[in-house]
KEVO-719965 format. One record per residue (C-alpha): x, y, z. Coordinates in steps of 0.001 Angstrom, whole numbers, padded with zeros to 6 digits, always signed. Example, Ala and Ser with C-alpha at 12.3 -4.5 7.8 and 13.67 -1.06 7.14 Angstrom:
KEVO-719965
+012300-004500+007800
+013670-001060+007140
This chain:
KEVO-719965
-046433+010349-031801
-047162+013851-030418
-044888+013220-027514
-042034+011869-029659
-041921+015079-031807
-041210+017583-029032
-038541+015184-027706
-036886+015059-030918
-037034+018678-031293
-035463+019204-027822
-032670+016725-028830
-032025+018754-031893
-031891+022066-030062
-029339+020817-027519
-026506+020741-029896
-027304+024109-031252
-027404+025626-027873
-024012+024014-027047
-022477+025362-030225
-023823+028844-029509
-022404+028719-025964
-019104+027549-027295
-019176+030496-029926
-019356+032909-027038
-017200+031009-024456
-014084+030084-026593
-012892+033654-027347
-013100+034394-023514
-010704+031510-022568
-007493+033371-023648
-008746+036490-021756
-009511+034391-018600
-006004+032946-018754
-004195+036171-019331
-006201+037966-016712
-005012+035293-014118
-001384+035268-015375
+001599+036966-013783
+003779+035382-016254
+003075+033448-019519
+006124+032952-021687
+006325+031138-025016
+006298+027999-025529
+004261+027203-022410
+000614+026328-023145
-000563+027688-019891
+000591+030619-017631
+003735+029608-015689
+002972+032073-012832
-000667+032717-011652
-001682+035780-009737
-003855+038961-009763
-001360+041552-011050
-003399+042267-014071
-006540+043087-011920
-004380+045246-009598
-002970+047129-012496
-006491+047585-014158
-007718+049090-010771
-004665+051358-010766
-005515+052453-014404
-009112+053527-013452
-011056+050550-014532
-013718+051041-011957
-014440+054839-012806
-014454+053849-016423
-016817+050966-015629
-019232+053378-014029
-019097+055926-016909
-019899+053032-019294
-022768+051838-017148
-024294+055416-016843
-023756+056049-020563
-025377+052744-021666
-028353+053385-019304
-028868+056817-020452
-028773+055904-024168
-031319+053067-023412
-033523+055469-021460
-033820+057778-024470
-033747+055299-027260
-036172+052614-025928
-039298+054869-025517
-038431+056671-028819
-038279+053393-030550
-041365+051967-029012
-043512+055027-029945
-042051+054925-033532
-042555+051203-033766
-046103+051383-032584
-046900+054107-035081
-045432+052192-037935
-046990+048897-036996
-050466+049976-035879
-051251+053320-037601
-051120+054869-041016
-048091+057064-041163
-047912+059722-043989
-044923+059228-046212
-044100+055943-044456
-041273+055138-046640
-039536+058429-045983
-040138+058113-042181
-038641+054574-042253
-035607+055721-044263
-035012+058614-041792
-035342+056237-038743
-032830+053821-040327
-030346+056364-041616
-028036+056317-038601
-027213+052712-039551
-026495+053481-043255
-024592+056684-042794
-020967+056359-041745
-020892+057378-037923
-017701+059222-038146
-018989+061588-040731
-022183+062193-038705
-020195+062741-035494
-017978+065338-036988
-020799+067416-038059
-022815+067163-034786
-019681+067874-032773
-019258+071194-034622
-022966+071924-034064
-022792+070963-030352
-019673+073220-029841
-021515+076313-031447
-024602+075720-029345
-022368+075245-026231
-023947+071857-025459
-022111+069981-022669
-020015+067095-023992
-021881+064500-021961
-025256+065614-022899
-024353+065830-026566
-022658+062292-026401
-025869+060661-024813
-028083+062437-027615
-025669+061269-030490
-025547+057712-029214
-029333+057605-028659
-029972+058602-032267
-027597+055703-033346
-029546+053231-031145
-033021+054255-032409
-032925+052152-035538
-032400+049071-033566
-035141+049835-030993
-037468+050698-033845
-036867+047542-035450
-037405+045439-032403
-040481+047334-031236
-042051+047411-034745
-041843+043568-034959
-043300+043397-031466
-046412+045679-032155
-046991+043794-035382
-047750+040713-033450
-049304+042576-030380
-052974+041807-029616
-054717+045259-029137
-057842+043389-028237
-056597+042579-024763
-056280+046304-024123
-059697+046860-025510
-061153+044206-023280
-059480+045557-020303
-061092+049086-021033
-064507+047295-021434
-064048+045765-017978
-063537+049180-016520
-059802+049649-016517
-058504+053260-016960
-055694+054256-019212
-053063+054105-016556
-054256+050467-015400
-054220+049239-019078
-050702+050664-019686
-049259+049193-016478
-051171+045984-016165
-051765+044915-019779
-049640+046790-022303
-046242+046804-020491
-046354+043221-019322
-047224+041941-022794
-044478+043991-024341
-041918+043430-021554
-039726+040897-023462
-039541+043253-026507
-038859+046366-024466
-035998+044401-022657
-034494+043401-025957
-034788+046992-027236
-033166+048328-024152
-030470+045771-024301
-029472+046804-027772
-029705+050474-026966
-027473+049825-023869
-024865+048030-026037
-024639+050990-028435
-023629+053226-025400
-021654+050629-023716
-019362+049583-026590
-018899+052811-028555
-015440+054227-029023
-015271+056563-031932
-018331+058765-030989
-017254+058846-027253
-013689+059871-028351
-014811+062628-030717
-017674+064118-028809
-016210+063649-025406
-012978+065067-026543
-010968+062330-024674
-012055+063628-021229
-014785+061028-020922
-012867+057850-020432
-014992+054660-020795
-014012+051079-020750
-013722+050744-024572
-011429+053751-024592
-009407+052447-021574
-009026+049004-023573
-007823+050884-026593
-005251+052904-024670
-003930+050144-022855
-003757+047911-026011
-001578+050418-027773
+001295+049621-025447
+003376+046488-025223
+003596+044217-022269
+000156+045112-020923
-001505+041594-021801
-002626+040867-018329
-004105+044194-017601
-005721+044457-021091
-007364+040995-020578
-008694+042114-017132
-010229+045311-018442
-011593+043524-021559
-013200+040916-019225
-014704+043796-017282
-016141+045178-020487
-017464+041853-021632
-018989+040279-018655
-021801+042847-017931
-023320+042759-021472
-023284+038982-021286
-025106+038970-017964
-027698+041359-019382
-027993+039118-022528
-028742+036221-020245
-031259+038044-018284
-032987+039403-021521
-033106+035914-022918
-034652+034649-019638
-037303+037395-019727
-038149+036721-023428
-038541+032975-022605
-040777+033731-019607
-042932+036136-021732
-043225+033407-024470
-044830+030936-022095
């Protein structure tokens, strides 16, 4: 009986996994077709001429430099927001924090407050303080990402077994060894998830990048928006859109695999 139950659970999970994969894959099908189409006229169901014109035009429009900027921006936001979220999440989960409700409200405020209103105020402040646009953009997006990293890390620390760290200290491990060999490996799946969410904030942002960057820092979302505003650019828009979608999907799969590995 005990062997039948796991088999039934696995059989019930398979349709849900297939449905989830279809949810992500179906919207990508038109992009894949348009990106490979040199001509696709109504009423043809499939492109009438196949080719790589869209990809060549995407390269000519600066897709690769925009990809590099988006990657660097996402990594910088994740590098700031992930440790900040980890420290705040640990404090909220394991320690007594004075005025806890106020602190939680402040940490979650960037999600509740309209980002455009916040950005306009921070842009004025950054200009008066002569803060470089790139640095100001990273800081603003990191603040926007902190609520997500705090939420993930607080849940992780709530289920974290501190006794394993204490046992390691009892066996003679120093603070550095406890951190690197016990603490971080146990929390690696949660840290990867938090970093992924923070990366997405920087990777996919449009409004904050446009306002704070002043239109000079062209990322993939901005390039997609600019190309989409014109007509007849379906192939190049599809190519740039796929360039913007595929890296986060790859990171999502890697994060899911790491979380599954950590759950074993």
